[in-house]
N, C-alpha and C positions, 0 to 999 in steps of 0.2 A: 477645419473639419466641419462639414455641413451636416447638422443633425436636426434641422428644423422640424421634420416630421416626428422623429424619435422623441424630441423634447415635449411633444404634446401628449405622449402616452404615459399614463401613470399606472395602468393595469391592463391585462388582456381584454377587459371589456371595451376599452378604448380601441384596441387593435381590431376588434370585430366589426367596427363601424367603417373600416377602410375599404376602398375598392381594390380590385386586383392590381391595376396599375400602381396604386399607392403602396400596396404591399411589396411590389418589386422595388420601388424606391426606398421603402423602409429597410429592405434586406441590404441594400448598398450602405445606407447610413449605419445600420447595426453592425455590419462587418467593419466599417471604418472606426466605429466607437470601440469595438473589441480590440482592434489592433492598437489604437491610441492608448487605451486604458492599460492593456497588458504591457506595453512598452514602457510605461511609467512605474508599474508596480512589480513586474515580473509575474510569472505564473504560466498556466497552460495556454498555448496559443493555437497550434495547428489543429487540434481536435475541435476547438471552439469556432474557428473560422469555417470548419466543415459542417457545423450544425445550424448555421444561421437560418436558412430557408426552412429546414425541418422544424426548428423551434417556432418560427412564425406560423407555419401551417398547423402545428399541433394546437397552439393557443387560439388560433383563428377558428378551427373546426370544433374543438372540444370546449365544453363549458367549465374551464378550470377556475377555481380549485375544486368545484364540486366533482367534476370528473378528475380522476387521479392519474398523474403522470409520474412514473418512476424512471429515473435516469441511471443508466449503468454503462460505463463508469461515470462517477459524478464530476470528473474534471472537464466534461464537455458541456457544462451547464451555465457558462458565463452569459450567453445570449438569453437563456431562461431567466437568470437573475435580473438582467437589465430590463426585460419586458415585464417583470413582476414586481415593480416598485422599488427596486434597489439600484437604479441607475446612478443616483447621486451619491451612493456610498461605494461605488466601485473603486474609488481611489484608496479605500482602506483594505482592499482585497488581500487576504492572507497575512495581515498585520495584526498585532496584538490589539484586541478590542474591536477589530474590523470584521468584514465579511469573510466567511469561510470560503476556501477554494472548492468546496464540495457542498451538495445539498444538506441542509440541517433542518430538522423539524421545528426546532426552537427559533429559527431565523425567519421563517416565512411559512404561511399556510399553504403556499404553492409548492413548498418542498415537502412532498407527502411521505417521503422515506429517505433516511440518511444513507447515502451510498458513497463509498470511497474504495473499498475492496470490490472485487469484480464478481460478476456472474450471479448476483443476488436479485436482480430486478424482476425476473419472471416469477420467482417464488413469491416475492412480496406482492406483485400485482395480482397474481392468482388468489392470494389470501384476501386482498382487498375486494376482488370481484365476488368471491364467495361470501364475504361479510355483507356486501351490498345485497346479494340475493337473499340471505338469511334475514336481513333487516327490512326487506321489501323496498329497497331504494333503487331507483332506476338511474344508476350512474355507471360510467365506463371506467375501466382500468386499463392503462396503457403502459407497457414496459418498453423502453428504448434501450436496446443492448447493442454494443459494438461487436464487430466481427472477432476481435481479440477475446472479448468476454465470453463469446459463444464457445470458445475452446474449453471453458470450465465445465466440469461434469455436472455441477449443480444446476446449470441452465437446462441441461437435458433431463435431469431428474425432475425439474419443475415442469417441463413440457410433457414428459411422460405421464405425470399426474394430471396436469391441466387438460390434456387432450383425451384422457381416458374415460371421462364421464360424458353422457349424452343427454339430450332432452332438457327437462327442467332442472336437472342437477348440474348442467354444464356451466363453466365459468365464462362470463362475457368479458373476455380479455383479448386485447390486441397486443401482439408482440411485434415491435418494429426492429428489424435488423439494420443497423446503421453500418453498412459495409463500406469502410473507407480505406481498405488496404489495396485497392486497385484503382486505376483510372477508369473512366466510364467507357466500356467496351462497345463495339458495334451493336451487339444484341440489345443494349439499352438505348433504343431509338424509337422511331415511330411505331414499329410493330409491337414492341414490348409495352409502349405506352398505351396502345390500343387494347392489347391483351389485359393489361392491369385494370383498365377501366371496365372492360367486359367482365372479367372474373370477379371484380368487387361489386358489380352492379346487381340490381334486383332480378333482372331477367335470368342471368346465369345462375344466381342463387336459387331462384324458384324452380328453374328447369332442373337443376341438379337435385334438389330435394324432392321434386315431384317424381323424377325418374327413380330415385332411391326408394321412395315409398311404393311405387308400382312394382318394382322388380324384387324387392326384399322378399326372401323366402323362395325365390325361383332360382334355377340353375344359372340364369343370365345375370344375376346380381353380382356375383364375384367377378364374372368376366367383364361386365361393364365398369366395375370399380377399377380393375386392373388396366383396362383400356384407357380410361380417363387419366390415371396416374402416369402411364407410360407415354401417352400423347402429350400431356403437359411437360413431362420430363424431357421431351425432345427440344422444347424451346425455353423452359425455365428450370432452374436447379432446385425445385421445391419438393421432390418426391419424399425425401427423408422427413420433412415437416408434416406432410400429408400423412405419412405412416404413423406419426406421433399424435394424430388427431386434429391437427391445425389445418385450416383452409389457407393455402399459400397463394399470395398475390405478389407479382413483381418478376424481376427487379425493375425498379423505376429510378429515374434521375432525381436524386435528393436535392438538387439545386434548381429544379424546375417547379415553380409554384403552380403553373398551369396543369401540371400532372399530379403534384402532391395533394392539392386541396380537394379536387373532385374524388380522388381515390380514397382519401381519408373520410370524406363525407359519406361515401358509399359504405365503407367499413364501419363507420360509427353506427349505422342503422342495422347492422347484421348481428345476430346473436351467436353465442358459442365462441370457441377459441379461433382467432384469426392470426395470420402471420403475414406481415408486409416486409418485403425485401427492398430496401432503399440503398442506392449506391451514391456515396458522397466522396469528396476528395479532401484529404487533410490539407489544411493551409489554403483552402480555396479562396481566391480573390486577392491573395498576396503572393506574388510570384516567387519571392525568396523562400517562403514557407512551403509553397507547392513543390519547389525543387529540392528542398531539404527538410521534410517534415519531422525527421528525428531530432535534429538540433534545435528546431523551433517548437518542439513538443513542450518544453518547460523552460524557456529562456529567462534569464535575469533581465534587468532593465536594459533597453537598447533604443537606438534611434531608428524608427521605421524607414526613414529615407535612406539610411546607410546599411542597415542590417546588422547582424551579429559581427562583432570584431574581436580579434584575439587581444588579450590584455598586453600592455606594453612590457610588463615584467611577468614571466611565467609564474603562475600560482604554485603554492606548495603542493606536492603530491597528496592526493586524498587517500584515505584508508582503502577506498575501492580500487584505486590505481595500484596501491601496494599489493592488494590481494591479487589483482590481475597479473601483475608482474611475477609474483611468487608462483601463481598457478602454472604459468608457462615454463618457468624454470624447473619446477618440480615435475611437470609432465615430461620435460626433456630428460630428467634424471631417472624417472620411474615410469615405464610404459604401462603400468597397471592403472595409472590415474585416468579417470574419466570425469568430465565436468557436466553438471546438470543445472539447468535454470528453468524456472517456471515463467517463461516469457519476459525475462528481465535481462537480456543480453547486455544492453548498454548500461542500464542502471547498476548491474552487478559487476561490471568490468570484465566481460568475457569476449569482447570484440576481437582482440588480438588472439586469444586462445582459439576461437572458432576458425580464424584464418590459418593459424599454424597447425592446429590439430583437428581438422574438420571431422575425422572419423571418430574422435573421442569426445565430441561435443554434442550435447543433447538439449534442445529446447523443447520441452514437453507441452508448451502452451500454458495458459492460466489454469493449471491443474496441480496444485500443491500436494494434494493427497497422492496423486499418481507419482509425482516427482519423488516423494519419500519412499514409497514402496518399490518403485522402479530402481531406486538406488539400492534398496535392500536386495532385490533380485540380482543386480550386478555384483554386490558384495558376496553373495552366496557362491558365486562362480569364481571367486579369487581376485576380482578387480577391486580397486580402491576408489570409490565414488566420492566426489566433493560436490555437495549441493550448495550452490550459491543462491542465497535466498534472504529476503529482508526478514528481520526479526518478527515484525508484525504479520508477515505472510506465513511463517512457519506455524503460527497458531492454527492455521486452516488444515494442517496436516498432523495434528497432535495425536490422534488415535493411531495413525500409521507410524508415527515416531515411537510410540510406546509398544504397540502390538507387533509391528513388522521389523523394527530396527532394534530397539532396546531389549525386548524380551528374548530375541535371538542373539543379542550381543554382537551385532555386525559392525565391522569397521567402516562406518560412514562418517565423513567429516562434514559438519554443517558450518558454512561460513556465513555468519549472521550480520549482514550489513544493516545500517540504520538502527543500531542498538541505542537506546536512550532517546532523548528528545530529538525531534527532526525539524523543528522550526515551523516554517510556513505551512507544511502539510498537516500539522496538528495531531489531535488525539488518535485519529484513525490510522496514522502511519507511525506513531511513536512506539519504539521498541522498549516498552517499559516493563514487560512481564517475563522476558525470556529466562532470566536467572531463576526466578521463582518457579516457573513451569517446567524448567529443565532439571533443576536441582533435586526435585522430588522423585525423579525417575531413576530406578536402579540401572547400573552399568553406564550411565551417561555422565561425562565430565564436561565442565564449563570453564573456559579460559577467558580472562578479561585483560587483554594487553593494554598498557598505559600509553603507548605511542606507536609511531610508524615502524620503528625498528623492532620493537617488541612484538608487534603484530605479525611481522614476517616470521619471526622466530616461533611465535605461538602456533602459527599455521603449520610450520614444519614439525613442531612438537606433536600437534594433533594428528598429523598424517602418519607419524611413526607409530601410533598406538594401534592396538588390535581390538578396539571397542569403539562405541560411538562417542564422538567428541564434538562439542560446539565451541567456536571461537567468535566472540561478539566484539564488534567494533562500530564506531559511530559514523554518521554521515559527515562528509567533508574532510578537511585536513585536521591534523593534530598540532602538536607543538613544532613540527617541522624537523624532527629528528630523522636524519637520512638513514634508511635501512642499510645495514651492512650486506654486501654481496654474499652469496653462498646460501646454504640451507641449514644453518646452525639451529640447534634446538635449545630449549630451556630445561633446567632440572625439573623433572616431573613432580608436580605437587608441592613446589617450594616457592615461597615468596622471598623477598629480600628487604633488608633495611636500607632506606635511602637517606635518612637523617636521624641522628641520635641527639637527644637533649643534652645540653651542657651540664645539666644536673646529674648526669651519670658520674661525674668526678667529684661528688659532693662530700666525700669523707669516708672514714673507716666504718661508719654505721651502715654502709651499703648505698647503692645508687638510689636516688630519689628523682625519678624522671617525670613525675607528675602525670602527663597525658601522652598517650600514643595514638596516632591517627593511622587507621588501617584502611588503605585506599584500594578499591577494586576498579581497575580500568583507568580511563583518562582523567578522573578526578584526582589522580596522584599529583598533578601539577598545581591545581589550586590548594591541595593539602600541603604541599611543600611551601607555598607562599604563606599560608596561614600559620604554618609551624614556625616560621621565622619570627612572627609576632608573639607566638605562644611559648616559644622555646620547647616545642614538642618533638617527640620521636615520630618518624613517619615510616610506615611499612608499605611497600608495593606488594600487594598480596598475590597478584597474577592469576590465581586460581580461586574461583568460587566453589568449585568441586573438582577434585578433592581439596578440602580446606587444609592449609598448612597449620595443623594443630600444634606442632612443635613450636612454631614461631608465635602463635597466639598464646600458648601457655606461658612461654617465656616472657612475653610482653605483659601478660596479666599478673605475673608474679613480681615484676620489677617496676610496675607503674601503678599510680593511684587510680587511673581511669583509662578506659579504652573508648575510641570513637570510630565507628565504621562509616565509610563513605562509598556510595554507589549511585550511578545514574540509572536506577531501576526502581521498581516498586519496593517499598519497605516490607509489606506483608509477604513473608516467605522468601525474602531476598537474601543477599550475602550477609547482611547484618544479622538476620535471623539465624543463619548458619553459625555465626560466631557466638550468639547468645545460647544456642542449643548446646554447643560444645562446652562453653563455660559452665552451664548448668550440669551437664553430664560429668564434667571433671571435678565438680565441687569447688569451683573457683568463684569467689564472690566479688570480683573486681567490678565496679560500676561500669555500665556500658551505655553509651549514647549512640543511637542509630540514626544516621542522616541519609536521606535518599528522597525518592519521589513519593509524595503522600498518596493516601488511598482515595484518589480522585483523578478524573481525566484532565490532562493539562492542555490548555488551549493552544492555538497556533500563534506564532509571533517570532521575534528575533531569538535565536537559540541562546545567546549569551544573556539576554535579558530574562528569558524564561528560567534559566539556571539560577540567576541571581534572585529571582522571585521565590524560588524554592530553597534559598539559602545554601546553594551548592557552589557558589564562587568563593574565592579566598576570604573576602570580607564576611560573607554569610557563615562560613565554617568557623571563623574566629569568633564571631558574635554568638553562635550557638554554644560553643565550648565555654565562653566566658559567662554566658547566661546560666549554664548548668553548674559550673564549678568555679565561679569567679573568685570566691574567697580562697579556695585551695590554690589557685594559680598565683596568688600574691604571697604565699608562705615564704618565709626566709629560709634560705638553704642552711642545712646543719653546719655548724662550725667545724673546722678541721683541727683535730688535736695535734699539737706539736710533739 
């Protein structure tokens, strides 16, 4: 891999000394470096191959980091990281202690805003632009937003605000739409390139403002304004952005530095809210990714010369696949079922469902608030909506969950994928809070299946209810327990004993079982392994709400201590539910709560991250012995003959 030019660049200041021909060569080297790097570490590929030229042009034209660039979504920032002094650390990408896969303010001064969830960049950039104005600083704020992220309502809320003010109070902000969901169509050619330069240049700007000044207050003003909008609308799709108060420019070829750089230079000198439409291609420059941008969106390690290969032995089915299979089977059995996803068809396992039940499939875009209330509307009319959504994304629809679903007690099922730690994606995508934020809402129930088979049964159980129910399950595969066919359910609100301490048969004085481990979700299996060393009882609780209080009370009366286990935050979580019940019932059995601490967990290998939090078998055993080591060594009562 030839990166002789790239290796000479330590910051964007070095980049700005290059000639245009050198920048074209740099784009080739940078693209090759991204491909080589991601093939070794895994990560997001297609989106980053598509932003190479745009990244170069932005850092070439704008005085970063003094000028602010906010990337939305953050997984398209690998070229940005490479050009801003982190090239030599790319081999640590998404690994424990290494570079994040997203922008992070504490990682680099060039990462002006942390972004991993979508549709936030315009709000942040407008805030930065107004801050610069209030502080008297002449700096530019640029938001780079993808076409998918523009489906989020928050982006339009931001533009509605950012374009509403005029004159001295206007935000000097540039919004760049990175439109990568289409190939470059014929309109994006010489004519559009000429129009983009014309509309971004001083002549057009001054002529436009001069005409506005002369005609304002006359009957011709509104006519001229409408004539301009509709004339531009015939050749560019920018009328909606003009209506929101932004001056629209584009679309232009996002891989053409000869077009990008002069257009950005023109826009840099203009005041007020500007909107540039850039068309790029996902996977650009790597034919395999261009042909299949979905599978190359976030690949694991692979050989670029060969491409992605199917593993020799089929992997264990993931929880996402278990959900997708169940969804199709339940839809075949009950025609009331409809499925909703906020732009996560592949990630949430809905590909087969869309093909088999297209009329009952709804992708609402990156609009979690709308997804939840849309489901509520469907439920009001007698349908049974299933919202397939990541745990961390449901946070964005929390008010709708409370106000529109729970308050009206509507039968909506929330299939919460990516519950718990998610490994390389880190804190922004970790589903650490769902038990806590759902458990406090009236009418909402929360199921925590321990494995693949129980997950399928939990989903059927949730679907059978007539109120809101969430089923949380982790990313990836579990222990490999094959789901039973059919649509069997679990006993509502009931856990089960999976292991009983041998101390239960200790004599006529009664059972002395010492410690009982109460596991919520997939931590059941490390709990069972730890219990073998501790000779402890293990309960598979299954439900965080309603809590099986009968089982908890029985374990509290017959054990010296209880331990709760959850892959979720400790404050307000399932362990808190057990503690609240014990207090209300007047039971004084000591309680140890194990889960995720009150801090954000970094990215890294999931198994290692769990071990670091003491949630593997060894960690559970160690925590219990540390708390009750002396009690665990007590001699069993003698048996009277």
